C-alpha positions in Angstrom: 53.2 125.1 43.2 56.8 125.6 44.3 57.8 126.4 47.9 60.8 128.8 47.2 62.8 130.3 44.6 66.3 132.2 44.8 68.3 134.0 42.8 72.2 132.6 42.9 75.4 133.1 41.1 77.6 129.9 41.0 80.5 130.0 38.8 79.5 133.4 37.4 76.6 132.1 36.1 73.2 133.1 37.2 71.4 130.2 38.7 67.8 129.3 40.4 68.0 127.5 43.9 64.4 125.8 43.6 62.7 124.1 46.9 59.9 122.0 46.2 56.9 121.6 48.5 58.1 118.9 51.0 61.8 120.2 51.1 63.5 118.7 48.0 66.1 121.0 46.9 67.0 121.8 42.9 69.8 124.3 41.6 68.9 124.8 38.2 70.6 126.5 35.4 69.0 129.9 34.7 66.2 129.5 31.8 67.7 132.7 30.4 70.5 134.9 30.9 69.4 138.3 32.9 68.9 140.9 30.0 67.4 144.2 29.3 66.5 146.5 26.2 68.1 149.6 25.1 67.4 151.9 22.5 71.0 151.9 21.0 73.8 149.3 20.7 76.1 149.1 24.1 79.6 148.0 24.3 78.8 145.1 26.6 77.1 141.7 27.0 75.7 139.7 24.3 73.3 142.0 22.0 70.4 141.0 19.5 68.8 143.6 18.0 64.8 143.0 17.8 61.7 144.7 17.0 59.5 145.8 19.8 56.4 147.8 20.5 57.1 150.7 23.1 54.1 150.9 25.5 54.8 154.5 25.9 53.9 155.2 22.1 52.6 152.0 21.1 54.9 152.2 17.9 57.7 149.6 16.8 60.8 150.2 17.1 64.3 148.5 16.9 65.8 147.7 20.2 68.7 145.9 21.6 67.8 143.1 23.7 71.5 142.8 26.2 72.0 139.8 28.1 74.5 139.0 31.1 75.8 135.9 32.4 74.9 137.2 35.9 72.6 140.0 37.7 75.5 141.6 38.9 77.3 142.3 35.3 73.8 143.6 34.6 73.6 146.0 37.1 77.0 147.4 36.4 76.4 147.8 33.0 72.9 149.6 33.2 72.8 152.6 30.4 70.7 155.7 30.5 67.2 154.9 28.5 67.6 150.9 29.6 64.2 149.6 29.3 63.0 147.0 32.2 66.5 146.7 34.0 65.3 147.1 37.3 63.2 143.8 37.7 64.7 141.3 40.2 65.5 138.1 38.4 63.4 136.0 39.9 60.4 138.0 39.2 61.7 138.0 35.6 61.4 134.4 35.4 57.9 134.3 36.9 57.0 137.2 34.1 58.8 135.4 31.1 57.8 131.6 31.7 56.2 131.2 35.1 57.0 128.7 38.0 54.4 125.7 37.2 54.7 122.7 39.1 51.8 120.5 40.6 52.0 120.1 44.3 50.2 119.3 47.7 49.3 121.8 50.1 52.7 123.3 52.2 52.7 122.0 55.9 53.2 124.5 58.1 54.0 124.9 62.1 53.5 128.1 64.3 55.5 129.3 67.5 55.3 132.0 69.9 57.7 132.9 72.6 57.7 135.0 75.8 60.1 137.2 77.5 60.5 138.3 80.7 60.2 142.3 81.3 63.0 143.5 83.8 62.5 147.2 83.2 59.4 148.1 82.8 56.7 146.3 80.8 58.3 145.7 77.2 61.5 143.3 76.9 64.7 144.1 75.5 66.5 141.0 74.2 69.7 142.5 75.0 69.3 141.5 78.5 65.7 140.0 79.3 65.5 136.3 78.8 63.1 134.5 76.8 60.4 132.4 79.5 58.4 130.5 77.3 58.5 129.0 73.7 55.6 127.2 72.5 55.3 125.2 69.2 52.0 124.0 67.1 51.3 122.2 64.4 49.0 119.4 63.1 48.7 117.0 65.7 51.4 118.6 68.0 51.2 121.2 70.6 54.2 121.6 73.4 55.6 124.6 75.2 58.4 124.5 77.2 59.4 127.4 80.1 62.2 128.8 81.8 60.7 126.9 84.8 61.2 123.5 82.8 64.7 124.2 81.5 67.4 126.8 81.3 67.0 129.3 78.6 69.9 128.1 76.3 68.0 124.7 76.6 64.6 126.1 75.4 66.4 127.5 72.6 68.1 124.1 71.6 64.7 122.5 72.1 63.2 124.8 69.5 65.7 124.3 67.1 65.3 120.5 67.5 61.8 120.8 67.0 61.7 122.5 63.8 64.6 120.0 62.5 62.0 117.2 63.7 58.7 118.5 62.6 60.7 119.8 59.2 57.9 122.1 58.3 57.8 124.0 55.0 56.5 126.9 56.8 57.1 129.0 60.0 54.2 130.8 61.0 54.6 133.7 63.4 52.2 136.8 64.2 54.4 139.9 64.0 57.3 138.0 64.3 59.2 139.6 61.7 59.3 142.7 63.8 59.2 140.7 67.3 59.8 137.0 67.8 62.6 136.5 65.3 64.9 139.5 66.0 64.4 138.6 70.1 65.1 134.7 69.1 68.0 135.8 67.0 69.9 138.1 69.6 69.0 135.4 72.6 70.7 132.6 70.8 73.7 134.8 70.2 73.9 135.8 73.8 74.0 132.1 74.3 76.3 131.3 72.1 73.9 128.9 70.1 73.9 128.9 66.1 70.1 129.4 65.3 70.5 126.6 62.8 66.5 126.3 61.6 67.3 126.3 58.2 66.7 123.1 55.9 70.3 123.6 54.8 71.5 124.1 58.4 71.8 127.7 58.1 70.6 130.5 60.3 67.6 132.9 59.4 68.9 136.1 57.9 66.8 139.3 58.8 66.4 142.2 56.7 64.6 145.3 56.2 63.3 147.2 53.3 62.0 151.0 53.1 58.7 151.8 51.1 58.6 155.5 50.2 55.6 155.6 47.9 52.3 153.6 47.2 50.1 151.8 49.7 52.7 150.2 51.4 54.9 153.1 53.4 57.1 152.2 55.9 59.7 149.9 56.8 58.8 146.1 56.4 60.9 143.2 58.2 61.7 140.1 56.3 62.9 136.8 57.4 64.7 134.4 55.1 64.8 130.7 56.6 67.3 128.4 54.3 64.6 125.8 52.5 61.5 127.2 54.6 59.5 130.3 54.1 58.4 132.7 56.9 54.5 133.3 57.1 54.2 136.4 59.5 50.3 136.2 59.5 50.1 139.9 60.9 51.1 141.0 57.1 48.2 139.5 55.9 45.7 140.5 58.5 47.0 144.2 58.3 46.3 144.0 54.4 42.9 142.3 55.3 40.3 145.0 54.4 37.3 142.8 55.2 38.2 143.1 58.9 36.4 145.9 60.4 35.1 147.2 63.8 38.3 146.3 66.0 40.5 148.7 67.8 43.7 146.9 66.8 45.0 144.2 64.8 46.9 142.1 67.7 46.7 138.6 67.5 44.1 138.2 70.2 41.9 140.9 68.9 41.7 139.3 65.5 41.5 135.8 66.9 38.4 136.9 68.5 36.9 138.8 65.3 37.4 135.0 63.7 35.8 133.3 66.8 38.9 131.4 67.3 39.7 130.3 71.0 40.5 129.9 73.8 42.1 133.4 73.9 44.0 133.8 77.3 44.5 137.6 78.3 46.6 138.7 81.0 47.5 141.9 82.3 51.2 142.8 80.8 52.3 144.1 84.2 51.2 141.0 85.9 53.2 138.5 83.5 56.1 137.9 85.9 53.4 136.9 88.6 52.1 133.9 86.3 53.1 130.3 87.6 54.8 128.1 85.6 51.5 126.3 84.2 49.9 129.9 83.7 52.6 131.1 81.7 52.8 127.4 79.7 49.1 127.9 79.1 49.2 131.4 78.1 52.2 131.0 75.5 50.8 127.6 74.2 47.3 129.7 73.4 49.0 132.3 71.4 51.0 129.9 69.2 47.5 127.8 68.7 45.9 131.2 67.6 48.8 131.9 65.5 48.4 128.6 63.8 44.8 128.7 63.1 44.7 132.2 61.8 47.9 130.9 59.3 45.3 128.1 58.6 43.0 130.8 57.2 45.1 133.0 55.6 47.3 130.2 54.0 44.3 128.8 52.6 43.4 131.8 50.6 47.1 132.3 49.1 47.5 129.2 47.8 45.2 129.6 44.8 46.8 133.1 44.3 50.2 131.4 44.2 48.9 128.9 41.4 47.1 131.5 39.3 50.1 133.8 39.2 52.7 131.1 38.4 54.9 132.1 41.6 56.3 130.0 44.2 54.7 130.7 47.9 57.6 132.9 49.4 57.0 135.3 46.3 53.2 135.4 47.4 54.2 136.2 51.2 56.7 138.7 50.4 54.4 140.5 47.8 53.5 144.2 47.6 50.3 145.6 46.7 51.4 146.1 43.4 52.7 142.6 42.4 49.7 140.7 41.3 48.9 143.0 38.7 52.5 143.4 37.8 53.2 139.6 37.1 49.6 139.6 34.9 50.1 142.6 32.9 53.7 142.1 32.1 53.2 138.6 31.1 50.8 139.5 28.9 52.4 142.5 27.4 55.5 140.5 26.5 53.4 138.1 25.0 52.3 140.8 22.6 56.1 141.8 21.9 55.2 145.2 23.9 58.4 146.7 26.0 57.6 149.1 29.1 59.9 151.7 28.0 59.2 154.4 30.5 57.1 154.3 34.3 53.5 155.1 34.5 54.8 158.9 35.9 57.4 158.9 33.0 54.6 158.3 30.2 52.1 160.8 32.1 54.0 163.4 33.8 50.8 165.7 33.5 48.9 163.4 36.2 52.1 163.2 38.6 53.3 166.4 39.9 54.6 167.1 43.2 51.9 168.5 45.8 49.2 168.1 43.4 46.1 165.6 43.2 46.7 163.2 40.3 42.6 162.9 39.9 39.4 163.1 41.6 38.2 160.2 43.6 34.9 158.8 44.2 31.7 160.7 44.6 30.5 160.9 48.1 27.7 162.8 49.3 25.3 163.1 52.5 22.2 164.1 50.8 19.6 164.0 53.6 20.9 163.0 57.3 18.7 161.8 59.8 17.4 158.6 61.2 15.5 156.3 58.8 13.9 152.6 59.1 13.6 150.2 56.0 16.6 151.3 54.0 17.6 149.9 50.8 21.2 150.2 49.1 22.2 149.9 45.5 25.3 148.1 45.3 27.2 148.4 42.0 29.0 144.8 41.6 32.4 144.9 40.9 32.3 148.7 39.7 35.6 149.3 39.1 36.6 146.3 37.5 33.5 146.5 35.4 34.2 149.6 34.0 37.6 148.4 32.8 36.2 145.7 31.3 33.0 147.7 29.6 35.4 150.7 27.8 38.6 148.1 27.1 40.7 150.3 29.1 44.0 148.4 29.6 47.8 150.0 29.3 47.9 149.1 25.6 44.8 149.8 24.2 44.2 153.7 25.1 46.1 156.5 23.5 46.2 159.9 22.4 45.5 161.5 25.8 44.6 165.1 26.4 43.7 167.2 29.2 41.9 170.4 28.7 42.9 172.5 31.9 40.3 174.0 34.7 41.9 177.4 33.8 38.8 177.6 31.3 36.4 179.7 33.0 33.4 178.4 31.0 33.6 175.0 32.9 31.3 174.7 35.6 32.6 173.3 38.6 30.3 170.3 40.0 28.7 171.7 43.1 27.9 168.3 44.3 24.4 169.1 45.7 22.1 166.7 44.4 19.3 168.6 44.4 21.2 171.9 42.2 19.6 172.3 38.7 23.1 172.7 37.5 24.0 169.4 39.1 27.0 167.4 37.1 27.0 170.1 34.6 30.5 171.5 33.1 31.5 172.1 29.7 31.0 168.5 28.4 27.3 168.9 29.9 27.9 165.9 32.0 30.5 163.8 33.7 31.1 161.7 30.6 31.0 162.3 27.2 31.3 159.7 24.4 31.9 159.9 20.6 33.0 156.5 19.0 36.1 155.3 20.5 37.0 159.0 22.1 36.0 159.2 25.5 36.0 162.5 28.1 35.6 162.3 31.5 35.5 165.6 33.8 37.7 165.8 36.6 37.9 168.8 39.3 41.2 168.9 39.7 42.6 168.2 35.8 40.0 169.2 34.0 38.7 167.1 30.9 40.8 164.2 30.4 40.2 162.7 26.8 41.6 159.4 25.7 40.6 157.1 22.8 40.1 153.3 23.3 41.3 150.7 20.8 38.2 148.7 20.3 39.6 146.6 17.5 40.4 143.7 19.8 39.9 142.8 23.2 42.5 144.2 25.6 44.5 142.3 28.0 42.9 143.8 31.1 39.1 142.8 29.3 40.3 139.3 28.8 41.9 138.3 32.3 38.8 140.3 34.3 36.5 138.6 32.2 38.0 135.4 32.8 38.1 135.9 36.4 34.5 136.9 36.6 33.4 133.7 34.8 35.7 131.7 37.2 34.2 133.5 40.2 30.8 132.8 39.2 31.4 129.1 38.5 33.1 128.8 42.0 30.0 130.7 43.5 27.4 128.1 42.0 30.0 125.1 43.0 30.2 126.6 46.6 26.1 126.6 46.5 26.1 123.0 45.9 29.1 122.2 48.4 29.5 124.7 51.4 31.8 122.2 53.0 34.4 122.9 50.4 36.2 125.9 52.0 38.8 125.8 49.3 36.2 127.2 46.7 36.1 130.2 49.0 39.4 130.6 48.9 39.9 130.4 45.4 36.9 133.3 45.3 38.9 135.4 47.5 41.9 135.1 45.3 40.0 136.0 42.1 38.6 139.3 44.1 42.0 140.3 45.0 43.2 140.2 41.6 40.4 142.2 40.3 40.5 144.8 43.2 44.0 145.3 42.8 43.9 145.9 38.8 42.1 149.3 39.1 44.3 150.7 41.6 47.4 149.4 40.3 46.8 152.2 37.4 47.3 155.0 40.1 50.8 153.7 41.2 54.2 155.8 39.9 56.2 153.1 38.5 55.5 150.2 36.6 53.2 149.5 33.4 50.3 151.3 35.0 48.2 154.0 33.4 47.0 157.1 35.2 44.7 158.0 32.7 42.8 154.3 33.2 42.1 155.0 37.0 41.1 158.8 36.1 38.7 157.6 33.7 37.5 154.6 36.2 36.6 156.8 39.0 34.9 159.6 36.5 32.8 156.9 35.0 31.9 155.6 38.6 30.9 159.5 39.6 29.1 159.6 36.7 26.9 156.3 37.0 26.3 156.8 40.8 24.8 160.2 40.0 22.7 159.2 37.3 21.5 156.3 39.3 20.3 158.9 42.1 18.7 160.9 39.8 16.6 158.2 38.8 15.5 156.9 41.9 14.6 160.1 43.2 12.5 160.8 39.8 10.8 157.3 40.8 9.8 158.5 44.3 12.7 157.5 46.5 14.4 159.7 49.3 18.3 159.4 48.4 19.8 159.7 51.8 24.0 159.2 51.1 26.1 158.0 48.2 29.5 156.8 48.1 32.1 154.7 46.1 29.9 152.3 44.4 26.6 152.5 46.4 23.5 154.9 47.1 21.4 154.4 50.4 17.6 155.3 50.0 14.3 154.6 51.3 11.7 154.0 48.9 9.0 151.4 48.0 10.8 149.9 45.2 13.8 147.7 44.6 15.4 149.5 42.1 18.4 147.3 41.3 16.9 145.9 37.8 15.7 149.4 36.5 19.1 151.2 37.8 21.0 148.2 35.9 19.0 149.0 32.6 19.7 152.9 33.2 23.4 152.5 33.3 23.7 150.0 30.3 21.3 152.5 28.3 24.1 155.1 29.0 26.9 153.3 27.2 27.2 153.1 23.2 26.7 149.7 21.5 30.4 149.4 20.6 31.2 148.9 24.7 30.5 145.8 26.7 27.9 146.7 28.9 26.9 143.1 30.0 29.2 143.3 33.0 27.4 146.1 34.7 25.4 145.0 37.5 23.4 146.3 40.3 22.1 144.6 43.2 20.1 145.6 46.2 20.6 145.1 50.1 18.0 146.0 52.9 18.7 147.4 56.2 16.0 147.7 59.2 17.0 151.2 60.2 20.2 153.4 60.1 21.2 157.0 61.2 23.2 159.1 59.0 25.1 162.0 60.1 28.0 162.7 57.7 29.5 161.8 54.3 30.7 158.1 54.9 29.3 158.4 58.2 26.7 156.5 59.5 25.1 153.4 61.7 23.5 150.9 60.0 21.1 148.1 61.5 20.9 145.2 59.8 17.8 142.8 59.3 19.4 140.3 62.2 19.4 143.3 64.6 23.6 143.9 64.1 24.9 147.3 64.1 27.4 148.4 61.6 29.3 151.5 62.0 31.0 153.6 59.5 32.9 156.8 59.7 36.2 158.1 60.4 35.4 159.9 63.1 33.1 157.4 64.1 35.3 154.0 64.4 38.8 153.4 64.1 41.9 152.3 66.0 42.6 155.9 67.2 39.5 155.8 69.2 39.5 154.0 72.7 37.2 150.9 73.1 34.9 152.5 75.5 34.1 155.0 72.9 32.9 152.0 70.8 30.6 150.8 73.8 28.9 154.2 74.4 28.2 154.8 70.8 26.5 151.4 70.6 24.8 152.0 73.6 23.6 155.4 72.5 22.7 154.1 68.6 20.6 151.4 70.0 18.7 153.9 72.4 18.4 156.4 69.4 16.8 153.5 67.3 14.7 152.4 70.2 13.5 156.0 71.2 15.1 155.5 74.8 16.1 158.5 76.9 19.4 159.4 75.9 20.2 161.7 78.8 19.8 159.2 81.3 21.9 156.6 79.3 24.8 159.2 79.1 24.6 160.0 83.1 25.0 155.8 83.6 27.6 155.7 81.2 29.9 158.7 82.9 28.8 157.4 86.3 30.5 153.7 85.3 33.5 155.0 83.4 36.0 153.7 86.4 35.1 150.1 86.6 35.8 149.5 82.9 38.7 147.5 82.2 42.4 149.3 81.0 42.1 147.7 77.6 39.0 149.9 77.2 41.0 153.2 77.4 43.8 152.0 74.8 44.4 154.3 72.0 46.5 153.2 68.7 49.0 155.6 66.4 50.3 154.6 63.3 53.7 156.3 62.4 53.3 157.1 59.1 56.9 158.5 58.7 60.3 157.7 60.2 60.1 158.3 64.3 63.1 161.0 64.1 60.9 163.0 62.1 58.3 163.9 64.2 59.2 166.9 66.5 59.5 165.9 70.2 56.9 168.9 70.5 53.7 167.1 69.4 51.8 164.2 70.8 53.6 161.5 68.5 56.8 162.9 69.0 56.4 162.6 73.0 55.3 159.1 72.8 58.0 158.1 70.6 60.7 159.7 73.0 58.9 157.9 75.8 59.1 154.9 74.1 62.8 155.2 73.4 63.6 155.9 77.2 62.2 152.7 78.0 64.2 150.9 75.5 61.0 150.2 73.3 61.6 149.3 69.5 59.7 151.8 67.6 60.0 152.1 63.4 58.2 153.7 60.5 55.0 151.8 60.1 54.8 151.1 63.9 51.7 151.1 65.8 52.1 152.7 69.1 49.3 151.8 72.0 48.9 154.4 74.5 46.7 155.7 77.1 45.7 159.3 78.8 47.1 159.4 82.5 46.5 162.2 84.9 50.0 162.4 86.1 52.2 161.5 82.6 50.2 162.9 80.0 50.1 160.4 77.1 51.5 157.1 78.1 52.7 154.1 75.9 51.8 150.5 76.9 54.9 149.1 78.3 56.5 152.0 80.0 55.4 151.7 83.4 52.9 149.0 85.0 51.3 152.1 86.9 48.7 153.8 84.9 46.6 156.6 86.6 44.1 157.1 84.1 42.6 160.4 82.9 38.9 159.8 83.6 38.1 163.5 82.3 39.8 163.2 79.3 38.0 159.9 78.2 34.5 161.7 78.9 35.8 164.2 76.3 36.6 161.6 73.9 33.1 159.7 74.3 31.4 163.2 73.9 33.5 163.5 70.7 32.1 160.3 69.3 29.0 160.1 70.1 28.1 164.0 69.2 28.4 163.1 65.7 25.3 161.0 65.8 23.4 163.1 68.6 23.8 166.5 66.9 21.4 165.1 63.9 19.0 163.4 66.0 19.1 165.5 69.4 20.9 168.5 68.5 23.4 167.8 71.3 26.6 169.4 71.3 29.8 168.4 72.9 29.6 170.3 75.7 25.8 169.4 76.5 26.6 165.6 76.1 30.0 165.9 78.8 27.4 167.8 81.2 25.3 164.5 80.9 28.1 162.2 81.1 28.9 164.1 84.6 25.2 163.5 86.1 23.7 166.6 84.6 20.4 166.9 82.7 20.1 168.7 79.1 16.9 168.2 77.3 17.1 167.8 73.6 16.4 170.8 71.4 14.5 169.1 68.8 12.4 166.0 68.9 13.7 163.8 66.3 11.9 162.0 63.8 12.2 158.3 62.3 11.8 158.8 58.8 10.6 155.7 56.8 8.8 155.6 53.3 8.2 151.9 53.3 
């Protein structure tokens, strides 16, 4: 694995600046000239006529490969109809030949800095000074404060430490947005060259805007000469395995991972810390950043090695990059050119204001409280569907859509007990005749494709390789649980597999909309048939979502359902990858679609539901909900419990009242008449930076309304508002168990007494 690769232009020729792990620099002549394909001869560049297969039609065609001495010449000579002409050159090399080099693990150090806050609680680097910088690496921990030396010496000490330690990577937490911009500006104020690059250069800070896809908003990047910047926050923000926390701030995430010590200080009291307290606080943050970086970088290294890309391209990747590298690399080997993007090849799927395809089948079938719950879990459902039906951009063809205007098509009522359930003009969710596969979709109608079954597709080959590799790693890990690198390699494989299906829903690149529409269609079909089967065999189905079904019953249905689903698939398809496992829970409360509280066999509670948990809900609601859930499952008096919660609400800490909002568009696009717009205006007035994609933490006050943190150190909490918030959350479960409404819950929180309208029953068939 290489550390870093950048495209350069030297003497009018494209070259590659390559840093090895350890810092050795090479400048190589480009392995090939920048190029694109054109459907006709062009009057520029070096032209070569070649026969290629177009991805849009899978037909062979004579194309012109047009090469240029450098990337600037290529950009200047683009033509209408040009193909693969917008791929950055470093990515082009990764796709065509890859970056392969054996190496050890990169060295990395973390740093954190603290700023004074002279006007409010949030620092402004234009006039607020750095008060402390901490630096942590292997066998190294040190912090300098403004009580030790002046600010300019703090900055010089940091630069000298980076040069002496000479790490491959510098770790920060949210440093792209805070630490580096602050450090850059304070260095400028002190007339210091922030020369932390291995080549003596200053870091280069840039902003990139993403307007569509999973990553929407402004992204910040820090380019350090000869090193990489590892903003651990970016990995944490993308990590969907982290759940049940109110925000993804450093201390919150560190606690989730069980790291420590975590030192917390009220921001309004930071100026009152002694020099040693400030040192301890700042050093703790750098240490937590370093420990988190060790966890995530261990996961990223196998991803870089498999994709044959340098570490900088892994750290700066977008959600589409892994699948893009894999598919384009294999398409190139098959002599296939991506002549059009996904939305251009399938315009009927991509229309403004219209949903492209139906998602998963999600139903709450029987709300209530249950004991001894089973769950059927389809293992790697979407990757398995890709493998089973040989779906891949180059393997499907002859796509047709029969629209919903046909009145003979029965709309699926999504009621599991309905006699017409899952019937439409197909007679079912899915219809298969030979290699012709039709899937019912409530937005588009019947989507029909043909799959090439003459040979294994790219997707089938690579996913089966990943599955086999992951199985080997799991077996090896059972023998050697101490080898953490085995777990990291499994994580990398899981990222690749899960990204592959979602990639087909993206507008650009070589994805394929019909594939993701079919994948979700098969998933709905399988979940529906599995539900019918267990009901017919005596189970009570409770709730079903993307790839699983919760139920109560006397049988473990995993093997039965596995065989059922395999039996639905004709022999010409690869059904061997389909597997259903089972999980057990001691109890649960089900109140809405994808809304439930589960108690694991070890007693731990799991909460699921957009209105139940989330960063927009204050922590005190979580605490109240957990207490209410336990009371329900233990059959305690809920009214007395609510009264106790309300009576003690003023004793909770400020952190319990914080709410978090994420800006889904540019700040200036919010009206100053709505809540987010008002928050933004208050932040701007306090010189607090805010950008598209930012998270705003705020509280509700009695005198100043919704107030962002950092605007003032005087917060007069509106306790009445928070009682309403608690009531809104716990009402979701209490309406099912006690028939309490929000008004009745507020009455209880204020000390009143309301009897439940019904005596709930804990249901079990086990």
